[in-house]
C-alpha positions as CSV (number, residue, x, y, z in Angstrom):
1,M,0.0,0.1,0.0
2,K,1.0,3.6,-0.6
3,T,2.0,6.1,2.3
4,F,-0.5,8.8,3.1
5,H,0.0,12.3,4.5
6,C,-2.2,14.9,6.0
7,D,-2.7,17.8,3.5
8,K,-2.9,20.3,6.3
9,C,0.3,19.6,8.3
10,G,2.3,17.0,6.5
11,Q,2.0,14.3,9.0
12,Q,2.2,10.7,8.1
13,V,-1.3,9.0,8.4
14,F,-2.8,5.7,7.9
15,F,-5.2,4.5,5.4
16,E,-7.8,3.7,8.1
17,N,-7.3,7.1,9.9
18,T,-10.3,9.6,10.3
19,L,-8.3,12.2,12.0
20,C,-4.8,13.6,11.9
21,F,-3.7,13.3,15.4
22,N,-1.0,16.3,14.8
23,C,-3.4,19.0,13.7
24,D,-6.9,17.4,14.2
25,S,-7.9,17.8,10.6
26,T,-10.7,15.3,9.5
27,L,-9.4,12.8,7.0
28,G,-11.1,11.0,4.3
29,Y,-10.3,8.4,1.7
30,Q,-10.9,9.2,-2.0
31,P,-11.1,5.8,-3.7
32,D,-10.8,7.2,-7.2
33,Q,-7.7,9.2,-6.6
34,R,-6.3,6.3,-4.2
35,V,-5.3,9.1,-1.5
36,V,-6.3,10.0,1.9
37,S,-7.1,13.6,1.9
38,S,-7.8,16.3,4.6
39,F,-11.3,17.9,4.7
40,E,-13.1,20.9,6.4
41,M,-16.9,20.9,6.9
42,L,-19.0,23.5,5.5
43,A,-22.2,25.1,6.9
44,D,-24.3,23.3,4.5
45,G,-23.0,19.7,5.6
46,N,-20.6,19.1,2.9
47,W,-17.1,18.7,3.1
48,R,-14.3,20.8,1.3
49,S,-11.2,18.9,0.1
50,L,-7.8,20.4,1.3
51,N,-6.0,18.1,-1.0
52,P,-4.1,20.3,-3.5
53,T,-4.9,18.4,-6.6
54,D,-8.8,19.2,-6.0
55,A,-8.7,21.8,-3.5
56,G,-12.3,23.2,-2.8
57,T,-14.0,20.3,-4.4
58,L,-17.1,19.1,-2.4
59,Y,-17.5,15.7,-0.9
60,K,-19.7,14.0,1.6
61,Q,-18.8,11.3,4.1
62,C,-20.3,7.8,3.4
63,K,-23.2,7.3,5.5
64,N,-21.4,4.5,7.6
65,Y,-18.6,7.0,8.3
66,A,-20.9,9.8,9.3
67,S,-23.3,7.7,11.6
68,Q,-21.6,4.6,12.3
69,Q,-17.9,5.4,12.4
70,V,-17.0,2.2,10.7
71,C,-15.8,3.7,7.6
72,N,-13.7,6.7,6.4
73,W,-14.4,6.8,2.5
74,M,-15.7,9.9,0.8
75,L,-18.2,10.4,-2.1
76,D,-18.7,13.4,-4.5
77,A,-21.3,15.7,-2.8
78,D,-23.7,15.1,-5.9
79,D,-23.3,11.4,-5.7
80,P,-26.8,9.8,-5.4
81,H,-25.5,7.0,-3.4
82,E,-25.5,7.4,0.4
83,L,-22.8,4.6,0.9
84,C,-19.4,4.5,-0.6
85,A,-18.2,2.0,-3.3
86,S,-16.9,-0.2,-0.6
87,C,-20.0,0.0,1.9
88,Q,-22.3,-0.7,-1.1
89,L,-20.8,-4.1,-1.5
90,T,-22.0,-5.1,2.1
91,V,-25.4,-6.4,1.8
92,V,-25.8,-8.1,5.4
93,I,-24.1,-6.4,8.5
94,P,-23.9,-7.8,12.0
95,S,-27.0,-7.1,14.2
96,L,-25.9,-4.1,16.3
97,W,-27.4,-5.2,19.6
98,S,-24.0,-5.2,21.2
99,E,-21.1,-2.8,21.4
100,K,-18.8,-5.9,20.4
101,N,-20.8,-6.6,17.3
102,H,-20.2,-3.2,16.2
103,L,-16.6,-3.5,17.0
104,F,-16.5,-6.7,14.8
105,W,-18.2,-5.0,12.1
106,H,-15.6,-2.2,12.0
107,R,-12.8,-4.6,11.9
108,L,-14.3,-6.5,8.9
109,E,-15.1,-3.4,7.0
110,S,-11.5,-2.0,7.6
111,A,-9.9,-5.3,6.3
112,K,-12.7,-5.6,3.4
113,R,-11.4,-1.9,2.3
114,R,-7.8,-3.1,2.1
115,L,-8.8,-5.9,0.0
116,L,-10.5,-3.2,-2.3
117,Y,-7.6,-1.1,-2.4
118,S,-5.7,-4.0,-3.7
119,L,-8.0,-5.1,-6.1
120,W,-8.6,-1.5,-7.6
121,S,-4.7,-1.1,-7.8
122,L,-4.6,-4.5,-9.8
123,G,-7.2,-3.1,-12.5
124,L,-9.8,-5.6,-10.9
125,K,-12.5,-3.2,-9.5
126,P,-15.5,-5.3,-8.7
127,V,-19.1,-4.1,-9.4
128,S,-22.0,-4.5,-6.8
129,K,-24.7,-7.1,-7.2
130,E,-27.1,-4.3,-7.4
131,E,-25.1,-3.2,-10.7
132,D,-24.8,-6.7,-12.0
133,E,-26.5,-9.8,-10.4
134,E,-24.8,-12.3,-12.4
135,C,-21.1,-11.3,-12.1
136,G,-21.2,-8.7,-9.3
137,L,-19.6,-9.0,-5.9
138,A,-21.1,-8.8,-2.5
139,F,-20.4,-9.5,1.3
140,Q,-22.4,-10.6,4.2
141,F,-21.2,-10.6,7.7
142,L,-22.9,-13.2,9.9
143,E,-22.9,-14.7,13.5
144,D,-23.6,-17.9,14.9
145,G,-26.5,-18.6,17.0
146,L,-29.2,-16.9,14.9
147,T,-30.1,-20.1,13.0
148,D,-29.6,-23.6,13.7
149,E,-26.8,-23.9,11.3
150,A,-23.2,-22.6,11.9
151,V,-22.2,-19.7,9.7
152,M,-19.5,-20.9,7.4
153,T,-17.2,-18.3,5.8
154,G,-17.1,-19.0,2.2
155,H,-17.8,-17.9,-1.3
156,D,-21.0,-18.7,-3.5
157,N,-21.5,-17.2,-6.9
158,G,-20.1,-13.7,-5.9
159,L,-21.4,-13.7,-2.4
160,I,-18.6,-13.7,0.2
161,T,-19.8,-14.8,3.7
162,L,-17.8,-14.0,6.9
163,N,-18.3,-15.3,10.1
164,I,-18.0,-12.2,12.7
165,A,-16.3,-14.5,15.0
166,E,-13.3,-14.3,13.0
167,A,-12.9,-10.6,14.0
168,D,-12.3,-11.8,17.7
169,P,-8.7,-12.4,17.9
170,A,-9.0,-14.9,20.8
171,I,-11.4,-17.1,18.5
172,R,-9.3,-16.8,15.5
173,E,-6.2,-17.6,17.3
174,R,-7.8,-20.5,18.9
175,T,-9.1,-21.7,15.5
176,R,-5.6,-21.1,13.7
177,E,-4.0,-23.5,16.3
178,Q,-6.8,-26.2,16.2
179,M,-6.4,-26.2,12.4
180,H,-2.6,-26.1,12.5
181,E,-2.2,-23.1,10.2
182,G,0.6,-20.9,10.5
183,Y,-1.2,-17.8,9.5
184,R,-4.8,-16.7,9.9
185,T,-6.0,-13.1,9.7
186,L,-9.2,-11.2,8.7
187,L,-7.5,-9.7,5.7
188,G,-6.3,-13.2,4.7
189,H,-9.8,-14.4,4.8
190,F,-10.8,-11.6,2.4
191,R,-8.2,-12.3,0.1
192,H,-8.7,-16.0,0.0
193,E,-12.5,-15.6,-0.7
194,S,-11.7,-13.1,-3.4
195,G,-9.6,-15.7,-5.1
196,H,-12.8,-17.9,-5.6
197,Y,-14.7,-14.9,-6.8
198,Y,-11.6,-14.0,-9.6
199,F,-11.3,-17.8,-10.5
200,D,-14.9,-17.4,-11.8
201,R,-14.2,-14.1,-13.4
202,L,-10.6,-14.7,-14.8
203,I,-10.0,-18.5,-15.2
204,A,-13.0,-20.6,-15.6
205,D,-14.1,-20.7,-19.3
206,S,-11.0,-18.7,-20.4
207,D,-7.8,-19.3,-22.3
208,W,-6.2,-19.5,-19.1
209,I,-7.7,-22.8,-17.9
210,D,-5.4,-25.5,-19.6
211,G,-2.5,-23.8,-18.0
212,Y,-4.4,-23.5,-14.6
213,R,-5.1,-27.2,-14.6
214,K,-1.5,-28.0,-15.4
215,L,-0.3,-26.2,-12.2
216,F,-3.2,-26.5,-9.8
217,G,-5.0,-29.6,-11.0
218,D,-8.5,-30.4,-12.6
219,E,-11.1,-28.4,-10.5
220,R,-13.9,-30.4,-11.9
221,Q,-13.1,-33.1,-9.4
222,D,-15.8,-33.6,-6.9
223,Y,-15.4,-30.7,-4.2
224,G,-17.2,-32.2,-1.4
225,E,-15.3,-35.6,-1.7
226,S,-12.2,-33.9,-1.9
227,L,-12.7,-31.9,1.6
228,K,-13.9,-34.9,3.1
229,R,-10.6,-36.9,2.1
230,H,-8.8,-33.8,3.2
231,Y,-10.3,-33.7,6.8
232,E,-10.5,-37.8,7.2
233,N,-7.1,-38.5,5.8
234,G,-5.0,-35.7,7.0
235,T,-2.3,-33.6,5.5
236,P,0.0,-35.3,3.1
237,P,3.3,-35.5,4.8
238,D,5.1,-33.6,1.8
239,W,2.6,-30.8,1.4
240,E,5.1,-28.0,1.6
241,Q,6.9,-29.3,-1.7
242,S,3.6,-28.3,-3.8
243,F,1.4,-26.0,-1.7
244,I,1.7,-22.7,-0.1
245,S,-0.7,-24.1,2.8
246,I,-2.1,-27.2,4.2
247,Y,-5.6,-26.2,3.0
248,A,-4.4,-25.4,-0.5
249,S,-3.8,-29.4,-0.8
250,S,-7.4,-30.1,-0.4
251,H,-8.7,-29.2,-3.9
252,P,-7.6,-27.3,-7.1
253,W,-9.9,-24.4,-6.0
254,E,-8.6,-24.0,-2.8
255,D,-5.1,-24.3,-4.1
256,W,-5.7,-21.4,-6.4
257,A,-7.5,-19.2,-3.8
258,E,-4.7,-19.8,-1.3
259,T,-2.1,-18.9,-3.9
260,W,-4.2,-15.9,-5.1
261,A,-4.4,-14.7,-1.5
262,H,-0.6,-15.1,-1.0
263,Y,0.3,-13.1,-4.2
264,L,-2.0,-10.4,-3.0
265,H,-0.2,-10.6,0.5
266,M,3.2,-10.1,-1.5
267,V,2.2,-7.3,-3.7
268,D,0.6,-5.2,-0.8
269,T,3.8,-5.8,1.4
270,L,6.3,-5.0,-1.4
271,E,4.3,-1.8,-2.5
272,T,4.4,-0.7,1.1
273,A,8.3,-1.3,1.4
274,H,8.7,0.7,-1.8
275,A,6.4,3.5,-0.6
276,C,8.6,3.8,2.6
277,G,11.9,3.8,0.4
278,L,12.8,0.6,2.3
279,S,16.0,-1.1,1.0
280,L,18.5,-3.8,2.5
281,N,22.2,-3.4,2.2
282,P,23.8,-6.3,4.4
283,P,27.3,-6.3,5.3
284,K,28.3,-9.5,3.5
285,A,28.0,-9.3,0.0
286,S,26.7,-13.0,-0.3
287,E,23.5,-12.0,1.8
288,P,20.5,-10.7,-0.2
289,E,20.2,-7.2,-1.0
290,M,16.9,-5.4,-1.6
291,V,16.4,-2.1,-3.6
292,I,12.8,-2.2,-4.8
293,T,13.0,0.0,-8.0
294,A,9.2,0.1,-8.7
295,P,5.7,-1.4,-7.1
296,P,5.5,-5.0,-7.9
297,L,3.0,-4.5,-11.1
298,K,5.5,-2.2,-12.7
299,I,8.4,-4.9,-12.5
300,D,8.6,-7.1,-15.6
301,S,10.6,-10.0,-13.9
302,F,8.9,-12.2,-11.6
303,D,12.3,-13.5,-10.5
304,E,13.0,-9.9,-9.2
305,I,9.9,-9.8,-7.2
306,I,10.6,-13.3,-5.6
307,A,14.2,-12.2,-4.8
308,D,13.0,-8.8,-3.2
309,W,10.6,-10.9,-1.3
310,F,12.9,-13.4,0.3
311,A,15.3,-10.6,1.4
312,L,12.4,-8.7,2.9
313,T,10.9,-11.7,4.7
314,Y,14.1,-12.8,6.2
315,V,14.4,-9.1,7.8
316,L,10.7,-9.3,9.0
317,N,11.1,-12.6,10.7
318,S,14.4,-11.6,12.1
319,L,12.9,-8.6,13.6
320,N,10.0,-10.4,15.0
321,R,12.2,-13.0,16.7
322,S,14.3,-10.2,18.1
323,V,11.3,-8.8,20.1
324,G,10.1,-12.4,21.0
325,T,7.1,-12.6,18.7
326,P,6.3,-15.6,16.2
327,D,7.6,-14.9,12.7
328,S,5.3,-12.7,10.6
329,Y,5.9,-14.7,7.5
330,P,5.5,-18.3,8.4
331,F,5.8,-19.6,4.9
332,K,8.0,-21.8,2.4
333,L,7.9,-21.0,-1.2
334,S,9.0,-24.1,-3.2
335,S,9.7,-24.3,-6.8
336,P,6.3,-25.5,-7.7
337,V,4.6,-22.7,-5.6
338,Q,6.6,-20.1,-7.0
339,E,5.5,-21.2,-10.6
340,K,1.9,-20.9,-9.4
341,L,2.6,-17.6,-8.0
342,H,4.0,-16.7,-11.3
343,F,1.0,-17.8,-13.1
344,V,-1.2,-15.6,-11.0
345,H,1.2,-12.7,-11.5
346,R,0.8,-13.1,-15.4
347,V,-3.0,-13.3,-15.1
348,V,-3.1,-10.0,-13.2
349,L,-0.7,-8.4,-15.4
350,A,-3.2,-9.0,-18.3
351,Q,-5.8,-7.3,-16.3
352,V,-3.7,-4.0,-15.7
353,G,-3.0,-3.7,-19.3
354,Q,0.3,-5.1,-19.9
355,A,0.8,-7.6,-22.6
356,V,1.0,-11.2,-21.5
357,E,1.1,-14.4,-23.3
358,V,-1.5,-17.0,-22.2
359,A,-0.1,-20.1,-20.5
360,D,-0.4,-23.3,-22.5
């Protein structure tokens, strides 16, 4: 992700901020410009931008910003919608009977907006189900106990369901340990489920499908039976030789979704490192250096991306171990996994307008 600054005082701010803590300016994200800007409220209730590129332009806060404080996105003052482009995609929110549910909703929306930032950057801006019922994207955030059936996080024809319990760090960590996972985050869930959505949009019934099947397997095998075998027989002992995660080994659809999520993980982190001007210059010439010359989608060589990634994650894990916390990057990228990531990279480059030859 890019870095952001307050237009009024120049203070660094985060993507999620609604207030500059240095000068008390109100902040809001403008998705079309991909910037966090400072605003001042006018007597008529509109907000005037202080961003030099559109200073004086009038905006309004998303309804979920103004009344619920779970958003920080802005809309043009004359936009007919009350909700921003992100909140329009959420078709079911948690019951707000408790302060805890409101907090969970806030966390879910924050993670979803980070996913959408990535998708827009990749030329993959989704449309809502209201605009396109068949191909649109929607989210629903549900909780257990309201029906007899447990809420299952998943994707179904463009509708992504998240169990709001995933927004509770204690529950999420307990689930991670029970599932023997090295990594489990809200943002990771959104990235994974978006992978299922974009499989339908980009891979299924496309020229990419043959190349996909060579790397990931034939997705036409029975999904339910594959999951049943996965949970009954356990994980293959050599799963790390071919898969990015244990769950990726369950079915080709899940392999794609896990690999897609990991690619977004890499692209976002490398873009942040580039935006911060981060470089690595180790004292020994044999140790990996890192000078990110451009964000990942502007780098032609996937090998260069992987080299930067290995160097960066070594430092990230070393820093975490120095302060006594688990590795921030608990993954191994075998050669087959790198091939799959490269395939995802090529599919994405085709969406951002770069000439890419379709894999055989």
